[in-house]
N, CA, C and O atoms as a CHARMM CRD file, in Angstrom:
* protein
*
  260
    1    1 MET  N    102.59400 116.80200 100.84900 PROA 1      0.00000
    2    1 MET  CA   101.46500 115.53300 100.67600 PROA 1      0.00000
    3    1 MET  C    102.20700 114.20200  99.86000 PROA 1      0.00000
    4    1 MET  O    102.40300 113.05000 100.24800 PROA 1      0.00000
    5    2 GLY  N    102.54300 114.91300  98.50400 PROA 2      0.00000
    6    2 GLY  CA   102.87600 113.78100  97.95000 PROA 2      0.00000
    7    2 GLY  C    103.39900 112.86100  98.56200 PROA 2      0.00000
    8    2 GLY  O    102.94700 111.80700  99.01100 PROA 2      0.00000
    9    3 LEU  N    104.53000 113.37600  98.56100 PROA 3      0.00000
   10    3 LEU  CA   106.06500 112.22300  98.90900 PROA 3      0.00000
   11    3 LEU  C    105.53800 111.47300  99.79000 PROA 3      0.00000
   12    3 LEU  O    105.11300 110.35600  99.49400 PROA 3      0.00000
   13    4 SER  N    105.47300 112.03600 101.18800 PROA 4      0.00000
   14    4 SER  CA   104.81700 111.12200 102.36800 PROA 4      0.00000
   15    4 SER  C    103.85300 110.44500 102.49500 PROA 4      0.00000
   16    4 SER  O    103.58700 109.78100 103.49600 PROA 4      0.00000
   17    5 ALA  N    102.81100 110.57500 100.89400 PROA 5      0.00000
   18    5 ALA  CA   101.50300 109.51500 101.00700 PROA 5      0.00000
   19    5 ALA  C    102.60600 108.35900 100.24700 PROA 5      0.00000
   20    5 ALA  O    102.51100 107.14600 100.43500 PROA 5      0.00000
   21    6 GLY  N    103.36800 108.82800  99.60500 PROA 6      0.00000
   22    6 GLY  CA   104.18800 107.40400  98.36300 PROA 6      0.00000
   23    6 GLY  C    104.77500 107.03000  99.11100 PROA 6      0.00000
   24    6 GLY  O    104.86700 105.80400  99.05300 PROA 6      0.00000
   25    7 LEU  N    105.73200 107.84900 100.54300 PROA 7      0.00000
   26    7 LEU  CA   106.86100 106.93700 101.16100 PROA 7      0.00000
   27    7 LEU  C    105.31100 105.89500 101.93100 PROA 7      0.00000
   28    7 LEU  O    105.13300 104.83100 101.33900 PROA 7      0.00000
   29    8 LEU  N    104.71800 106.06500 102.63400 PROA 8      0.00000
   30    8 LEU  CA   103.73300 105.02100 103.26200 PROA 8      0.00000
   31    8 LEU  C    103.54100 104.09200 102.83000 PROA 8      0.00000
   32    8 LEU  O    103.77000 102.97500 103.29300 PROA 8      0.00000
   33    9 GLU  N    102.86000 104.52500 101.38700 PROA 9      0.00000
   34    9 GLU  CA   102.16400 103.46100 100.95100 PROA 9      0.00000
   35    9 GLU  C    103.83700 102.25900 100.52500 PROA 9      0.00000
   36    9 GLU  O    103.64600 101.05000 100.39200 PROA 9      0.00000
   37   10 VAL  N    104.91300 102.69400 100.41400 PROA 10     0.00000
   38   10 VAL  CA   106.26700 101.80000 100.18400 PROA 10     0.00000
   39   10 VAL  C    106.46500 100.58900 101.54300 PROA 10     0.00000
   40   10 VAL  O    106.88700  99.45100 101.74900 PROA 10     0.00000
   41   11 SER  N    105.71400 101.97800 102.37400 PROA 11     0.00000
   42   11 SER  CA   106.64200 101.21600 103.57100 PROA 11     0.00000
   43   11 SER  C    106.93000  99.82600 104.08400 PROA 11     0.00000
   44   11 SER  O    107.84400  99.32600 104.74100 PROA 11     0.00000
   45   12 PRO  N    105.71300  99.35000 103.49000 PROA 12     0.00000
   46   12 PRO  CA   105.70900  97.76700 103.89500 PROA 12     0.00000
   47   12 PRO  C    106.71300  97.18300 103.63400 PROA 12     0.00000
   48   12 PRO  O    107.32700  96.50600 104.46000 PROA 12     0.00000
   49   13 TRP  N    107.27000  97.44300 101.69200 PROA 13     0.00000
   50   13 TRP  CA   108.21200  96.63500 101.21300 PROA 13     0.00000
   51   13 TRP  C    109.44500  96.82200 101.73000 PROA 13     0.00000
   52   13 TRP  O    110.25600  95.91100 101.56800 PROA 13     0.00000
   53   14 VAL  N    109.95200  98.32600 102.63500 PROA 14     0.00000
   54   14 VAL  CA   110.81900  98.99400 103.05900 PROA 14     0.00000
   55   14 VAL  C    110.65200  98.49400 103.88400 PROA 14     0.00000
   56   14 VAL  O    111.67000  97.82100 104.04600 PROA 14     0.00000
   57   15 ARG  N    110.01300  98.30900 104.62900 PROA 15     0.00000
   58   15 ARG  CA   111.01800  96.80800 106.16500 PROA 15     0.00000
   59   15 ARG  C    110.81700  96.22500 105.80100 PROA 15     0.00000
   60   15 ARG  O    110.81500  95.33700 106.65400 PROA 15     0.00000
   61   16 GLN  N    110.32900  95.51500 104.23600 PROA 16     0.00000
   62   16 GLN  CA   110.48600  93.85600 104.52300 PROA 16     0.00000
   63   16 GLN  C    111.79000  93.85000 103.64700 PROA 16     0.00000
   64   16 GLN  O    112.33900  92.75300 103.74700 PROA 16     0.00000
   65   17 TRP  N    112.40900  94.63900 102.89400 PROA 17     0.00000
   66   17 TRP  CA   113.65000  94.14900 102.95700 PROA 17     0.00000
   67   17 TRP  C    114.85200  95.30500 103.05400 PROA 17     0.00000
   68   17 TRP  O    115.86500  95.30100 102.35400 PROA 17     0.00000
   69   18 HSD  N    114.52600  96.27900 104.05600 PROA 18     0.00000
   70   18 HSD  CA   115.63400  97.31400 104.37700 PROA 18     0.00000
   71   18 HSD  C    115.44300  97.37000 106.09900 PROA 18     0.00000
   72   18 HSD  O    115.62700  98.35100 106.82000 PROA 18     0.00000
   73   19 ASN  N    114.96900  95.85000 106.54400 PROA 19     0.00000
   74   19 ASN  CA   115.21400  96.47200 108.37900 PROA 19     0.00000
   75   19 ASN  C    116.17500  95.82400 108.90700 PROA 19     0.00000
   76   19 ASN  O    116.08700  95.37800 110.05100 PROA 19     0.00000
   77   20 ASP  N    117.31500  95.66500 108.09800 PROA 20     0.00000
   78   20 ASP  CA   118.28400  95.16000 108.84500 PROA 20     0.00000
   79   20 ASP  C    119.44400  96.44200 109.08700 PROA 20     0.00000
   80   20 ASP  O    119.71000  97.27100 108.21600 PROA 20     0.00000
   81   21 LEU  N    120.03400  96.41100 110.39800 PROA 21     0.00000
   82   21 LEU  CA   120.40600  97.75200 110.63400 PROA 21     0.00000
   83   21 LEU  C    121.54700  97.83700 110.30700 PROA 21     0.00000
   84   21 LEU  O    122.29100  96.87900 110.51400 PROA 21     0.00000
   85   22 ASP  N    122.29700  99.67300 109.35400 PROA 22     0.00000
   86   22 ASP  CA   122.78000  99.90100 108.61900 PROA 22     0.00000
   87   22 ASP  C    124.58500 100.69000 109.38300 PROA 22     0.00000
   88   22 ASP  O    124.90100 101.87600 109.48700 PROA 22     0.00000
   89   23 ALA  N    124.94800 100.11500 109.55700 PROA 23     0.00000
   90   23 ALA  CA   126.26800 100.43600 110.44700 PROA 23     0.00000
   91   23 ALA  C    126.15600 102.07400 110.28800 PROA 23     0.00000
   92   23 ALA  O    126.24600 102.76600 111.30100 PROA 23     0.00000
   93   24 ALA  N    126.01500 102.50600 109.36400 PROA 24     0.00000
   94   24 ALA  CA   126.77400 103.71800 108.61100 PROA 24     0.00000
   95   24 ALA  C    126.07600 104.39500 109.25300 PROA 24     0.00000
   96   24 ALA  O    126.82300 105.13500 109.89300 PROA 24     0.00000
   97   25 TYR  N    124.59100 104.70400 109.59200 PROA 25     0.00000
   98   25 TYR  CA   123.72400 105.69000 109.79200 PROA 25     0.00000
   99   25 TYR  C    122.86900 105.07600 111.75600 PROA 25     0.00000
  100   25 TYR  O    122.16100 105.66900 112.57000 PROA 25     0.00000
  101   26 GLY  N    123.62800 103.33400 111.69700 PROA 26     0.00000
  102   26 GLY  CA   123.51100 103.36700 113.40400 PROA 26     0.00000
  103   26 GLY  C    121.83700 102.87300 113.56300 PROA 26     0.00000
  104   26 GLY  O    121.39100 102.44700 114.62800 PROA 26     0.00000
  105   27 THR  N    121.03600 103.00900 112.33800 PROA 27     0.00000
  106   27 THR  CA   119.74500 102.38200 112.17200 PROA 27     0.00000
  107   27 THR  C    119.41500 102.02400 110.89100 PROA 27     0.00000
  108   27 THR  O    119.89500 102.45100 109.84100 PROA 27     0.00000
  109   28 SER  N    118.36300 101.02000 111.09900 PROA 28     0.00000
  110   28 SER  CA   117.56900 100.50300 109.55100 PROA 28     0.00000
  111   28 SER  C    117.06300 101.60800 108.39100 PROA 28     0.00000
  112   28 SER  O    116.60700 102.61800 108.92700 PROA 28     0.00000
  113   29 PRO  N    117.05300 101.62400 107.77800 PROA 29     0.00000
  114   29 PRO  CA   116.69400 102.14300 106.56400 PROA 29     0.00000
  115   29 PRO  C    114.61700 102.33300 107.24000 PROA 29     0.00000
  116   29 PRO  O    114.13600 103.46100 107.34400 PROA 29     0.00000
  117   30 ALA  N    114.19800 101.70600 107.40700 PROA 30     0.00000
  118   30 ALA  CA   112.67900 101.44200 107.02300 PROA 30     0.00000
  119   30 ALA  C    112.39700 102.22100 108.57100 PROA 30     0.00000
  120   30 ALA  O    111.37400 102.90500 108.62500 PROA 30     0.00000
  121   31 ASP  N    113.25100 102.14200 109.80800 PROA 31     0.00000
  122   31 ASP  CA   113.17300 102.31500 111.15400 PROA 31     0.00000
  123   31 ASP  C    113.63300 104.61500 110.35500 PROA 31     0.00000
  124   31 ASP  O    112.88800 105.57900 110.53200 PROA 31     0.00000
  125   32 ALA  N    114.25300 104.61800 110.01500 PROA 32     0.00000
  126   32 ALA  CA   114.43400 105.85600 109.60700 PROA 32     0.00000
  127   32 ALA  C    113.28900 106.42600 108.26800 PROA 32     0.00000
  128   32 ALA  O    113.28200 107.62400 107.98600 PROA 32     0.00000
  129   33 TYR  N    112.54500 105.62800 107.66500 PROA 33     0.00000
  130   33 TYR  CA   110.98800 105.84300 107.67000 PROA 33     0.00000
  131   33 TYR  C    110.59500 106.57400 107.69500 PROA 33     0.00000
  132   33 TYR  O    110.45600 107.69600 107.20700 PROA 33     0.00000
  133   34 ASP  N    110.15500 105.50100 108.80600 PROA 34     0.00000
  134   34 ASP  CA   109.77400 105.66400 109.92000 PROA 34     0.00000
  135   34 ASP  C    109.33700 106.45900 111.08200 PROA 34     0.00000
  136   34 ASP  O    108.34900 106.26600 111.79000 PROA 34     0.00000
  137   35 THR  N    110.09100 107.23900 111.15300 PROA 35     0.00000
  138   35 THR  CA   110.92500 108.41100 111.97000 PROA 35     0.00000
  139   35 THR  C    110.24500 109.42900 111.30200 PROA 35     0.00000
  140   35 THR  O    109.54000 110.23500 111.90900 PROA 35     0.00000
  141   36 TYR  N    110.46100 109.45500 109.67400 PROA 36     0.00000
  142   36 TYR  CA   110.76200 110.59700 108.67000 PROA 36     0.00000
  143   36 TYR  C    108.97400 111.16100 108.55500 PROA 36     0.00000
  144   36 TYR  O    108.50400 112.28600 108.38800 PROA 36     0.00000
  145   37 LEU  N    108.21400 109.59100 108.75800 PROA 37     0.00000
  146   37 LEU  CA   106.51500 109.90300 108.40500 PROA 37     0.00000
  147   37 LEU  C    106.03600 110.42400 109.46500 PROA 37     0.00000
  148   37 LEU  O    105.21800 111.30900 109.21500 PROA 37     0.00000
  149   38 THR  N    106.24000 110.20700 110.69600 PROA 38     0.00000
  150   38 THR  CA   105.69800 110.60100 111.87100 PROA 38     0.00000
  151   38 THR  C    105.98400 111.62300 112.19800 PROA 38     0.00000
  152   38 THR  O    105.17300 112.26600 112.86400 PROA 38     0.00000
  153   39 ALA  N    107.20900 112.16200 111.87200 PROA 39     0.00000
  154   39 ALA  CA   107.50700 113.85800 112.22100 PROA 39     0.00000
  155   39 ALA  C    106.82500 114.66200 110.85700 PROA 39     0.00000
  156   39 ALA  O    106.76200 115.87300 110.64100 PROA 39     0.00000
  157   40 GLN  N    106.53300 113.96800 110.35800 PROA 40     0.00000
  158   40 GLN  CA   105.84900 114.63800 109.00100 PROA 40     0.00000
  159   40 GLN  C    104.18400 115.16000 109.06600 PROA 40     0.00000
  160   40 GLN  O    103.47300 116.13500 108.82200 PROA 40     0.00000
  161   41 ARG  N    104.13700 113.79600 109.56800 PROA 41     0.00000
  162   41 ARG  CA   102.74100 114.22400 109.96700 PROA 41     0.00000
  163   41 ARG  C    102.50100 115.01500 111.10200 PROA 41     0.00000
  164   41 ARG  O    101.92000 116.09800 111.04600 PROA 41     0.00000
  165   42 GLU  N    103.03900 114.38000 112.38400 PROA 42     0.00000
  166   42 GLU  CA   102.46800 114.99500 113.82700 PROA 42     0.00000
  167   42 GLU  C    103.06600 117.08100 113.03300 PROA 42     0.00000
  168   42 GLU  O    102.46800 118.01700 113.56300 PROA 42     0.00000
  169   43 SER  N    103.61800 117.26600 112.45300 PROA 43     0.00000
  170   43 SER  CA   103.73100 118.56400 112.37400 PROA 43     0.00000
  171   43 SER  C    102.72700 119.34500 111.14500 PROA 43     0.00000
  172   43 SER  O    102.86800 120.53100 110.84800 PROA 43     0.00000
  173   44 ARG  N    101.87000 118.57800 110.61600 PROA 44     0.00000
  174   44 ARG  CA   100.73100 119.03500 109.97400 PROA 44     0.00000
  175   44 ARG  C     99.51000 119.16800 110.77800 PROA 44     0.00000
  176   44 ARG  O     98.81000 120.13600 111.07600 PROA 44     0.00000
  177   45 ASN  N     99.44200 117.50100 111.12800 PROA 45     0.00000
  178   45 ASN  CA    97.98800 117.29300 112.32100 PROA 45     0.00000
  179   45 ASN  C     97.75100 116.50300 111.91200 PROA 45     0.00000
  180   45 ASN  O     96.59500 116.39700 112.32400 PROA 45     0.00000
  181   46 LEU  N     98.08900 114.82100 110.69100 PROA 46     0.00000
  182   46 LEU  CA    97.64500 114.57100 109.50500 PROA 46     0.00000
  183   46 LEU  C     97.68600 113.37300 110.30100 PROA 46     0.00000
  184   46 LEU  O     98.19300 113.44300 111.42000 PROA 46     0.00000
  185   47 THR  N     97.17300 112.16900 109.83400 PROA 47     0.00000
  186   47 THR  CA    96.28600 110.80200 110.14200 PROA 47     0.00000
  187   47 THR  C     97.26900 110.31400 108.99200 PROA 47     0.00000
  188   47 THR  O     97.91100 110.82800 108.07500 PROA 47     0.00000
  189   48 GLU  N     96.93200 108.39700 109.80200 PROA 48     0.00000
  190   48 GLU  CA    98.13900 107.86000 108.29800 PROA 48     0.00000
  191   48 GLU  C     96.64000 107.87100 107.32200 PROA 48     0.00000
  192   48 GLU  O     96.84900 107.74000 106.11600 PROA 48     0.00000
  193   49 GLU  N     95.19800 108.01200 107.73700 PROA 49     0.00000
  194   49 GLU  CA    93.81200 106.97500 106.97500 PROA 49     0.00000
  195   49 GLU  C     93.90700 109.21400 106.29300 PROA 49     0.00000
  196   49 GLU  O     93.46200 109.50000 105.18100 PROA 49     0.00000
  197   50 SER  N     94.23700 109.81200 106.79300 PROA 50     0.00000
  198   50 SER  CA    94.35700 110.92100 105.42300 PROA 50     0.00000
  199   50 SER  C     95.78000 111.00000 104.36800 PROA 50     0.00000
  200   50 SER  O     95.94000 111.76300 103.41600 PROA 50     0.00000
  201   51 HSD  N     96.39700 110.31300 104.70800 PROA 51     0.00000
  202   51 HSD  CA    97.83700 109.83000 103.84200 PROA 51     0.00000
  203   51 HSD  C     97.27000 108.98700 102.89100 PROA 51     0.00000
  204   51 HSD  O     97.52800 109.13900 101.69700 PROA 51     0.00000
  205   52 PHE  N     96.35200 107.91300 103.38900 PROA 52     0.00000
  206   52 PHE  CA    96.08900 106.49900 101.68500 PROA 52     0.00000
  207   52 PHE  C     95.06700 107.13200 101.91800 PROA 52     0.00000
  208   52 PHE  O     94.60900 106.58600 102.92200 PROA 52     0.00000
  209   53 THR  N     94.00400 108.43900 101.46000 PROA 53     0.00000
  210   53 THR  CA    92.84100 108.54700 100.70700 PROA 53     0.00000
  211   53 THR  C     93.42300 109.99900  99.74700 PROA 53     0.00000
  212   53 THR  O     92.81300 110.42700  98.76600 PROA 53     0.00000
  213   54 TRP  N     94.63900 110.56200 100.25800 PROA 54     0.00000
  214   54 TRP  CA    95.23800 111.25900  99.25700 PROA 54     0.00000
  215   54 TRP  C     95.21200 111.51700  98.14400 PROA 54     0.00000
  216   54 TRP  O     95.74500 110.53600  97.62500 PROA 54     0.00000
  217   55 LEU  N     94.87600 112.37500  97.16200 PROA 55     0.00000
  218   55 LEU  CA    94.91900 111.77200  96.03000 PROA 55     0.00000
  219   55 LEU  C     95.54300 113.11200  94.80900 PROA 55     0.00000
  220   55 LEU  O     95.13100 114.26600  94.93000 PROA 55     0.00000
  221   56 PRO  N     96.62000 112.69900  93.61600 PROA 56     0.00000
  222   56 PRO  CA    96.89500 114.42200  93.79300 PROA 56     0.00000
  223   56 PRO  C     95.86300 115.29200  92.56500 PROA 56     0.00000
  224   56 PRO  O     94.87300 114.77000  92.05300 PROA 56     0.00000
  225   57 PRO  N     96.28500 116.51100  92.29500 PROA 57     0.00000
  226   57 PRO  CA    95.01700 117.63500  91.67000 PROA 57     0.00000
  227   57 PRO  C     94.82700 117.16700  90.51700 PROA 57     0.00000
  228   57 PRO  O     95.66700 116.36300  90.11400 PROA 57     0.00000
  229   58 ASN  N     93.54700 117.55700  89.52600 PROA 58     0.00000
  230   58 ASN  CA    93.77300 117.17900  88.41700 PROA 58     0.00000
  231   58 ASN  C     94.66100 117.62300  88.01100 PROA 58     0.00000
  232   58 ASN  O     95.25000 118.55600  88.55800 PROA 58     0.00000
  233   59 PRO  N     95.06000 117.01300  86.79300 PROA 59     0.00000
  234   59 PRO  CA    96.08400 117.52900  85.57700 PROA 59     0.00000
  235   59 PRO  C     94.92500 118.74800  84.53200 PROA 59     0.00000
  236   59 PRO  O     93.83800 118.64100  83.96400 PROA 59     0.00000
  237   60 ILE  N     96.24900 120.16300  84.80100 PROA 60     0.00000
  238   60 ILE  CA    95.30400 121.27900  83.79300 PROA 60     0.00000
  239   60 ILE  C     95.57900 120.97000  82.73600 PROA 60     0.00000
  240   60 ILE  O     96.80200 121.10200  82.68500 PROA 60     0.00000
  241   61 ARG  N     95.02300 120.42300  81.26200 PROA 61     0.00000
  242   61 ARG  CA    95.38600 120.55800  80.37600 PROA 61     0.00000
  243   61 ARG  C     95.43400 121.46800  79.24700 PROA 61     0.00000
  244   61 ARG  O     95.06100 122.59800  79.56300 PROA 61     0.00000
  245   62 GLY  N     95.71900 121.35900  78.22800 PROA 62     0.00000
  246   62 GLY  CA    95.68500 122.52000  77.07800 PROA 62     0.00000
  247   62 GLY  C     96.17900 124.33900  77.83600 PROA 62     0.00000
  248   62 GLY  O     96.56900 124.67200  78.95500 PROA 62     0.00000
  249   63 ARG  N     95.90100 125.12600  76.55300 PROA 63     0.00000
  250   63 ARG  CA    96.45200 126.74700  76.98400 PROA 63     0.00000
  251   63 ARG  C     95.15400 127.26500  78.10200 PROA 63     0.00000
  252   63 ARG  O     93.94000 127.19800  78.30000 PROA 63     0.00000
  253   64 ARG  N     96.62100 127.89500  78.70800 PROA 64     0.00000
  254   64 ARG  CA    95.47500 128.85400  79.75300 PROA 64     0.00000
  255   64 ARG  C     94.95100 130.36700  79.25200 PROA 64     0.00000
  256   64 ARG  O     95.57400 131.25700  78.67200 PROA 64     0.00000
  257   65 LYS  N     93.86500 130.31800  79.60500 PROA 65     0.00000
  258   65 LYS  CA    93.25200 131.42500  79.03900 PROA 65     0.00000
  259   65 LYS  C     93.95000 132.89600  79.89900 PROA 65     0.00000
  260   65 LYS  O     93.57600 134.02700  79.58900 PROA 65     0.00000
């Protein structure tokens, strides 16, 4: 969830700067990220809103008992 939430957060910039067609892959990096994010969301039955509201777990500090 953390990786896909991070990718969703930077996707507007990826779309802005890497929207051109990459001849090696036959698609733009922005489209590839969008396809990946959509597949991950659908496989986990999540929404974009759940990605935007996701927070990482609190860190565990100190020694374990």
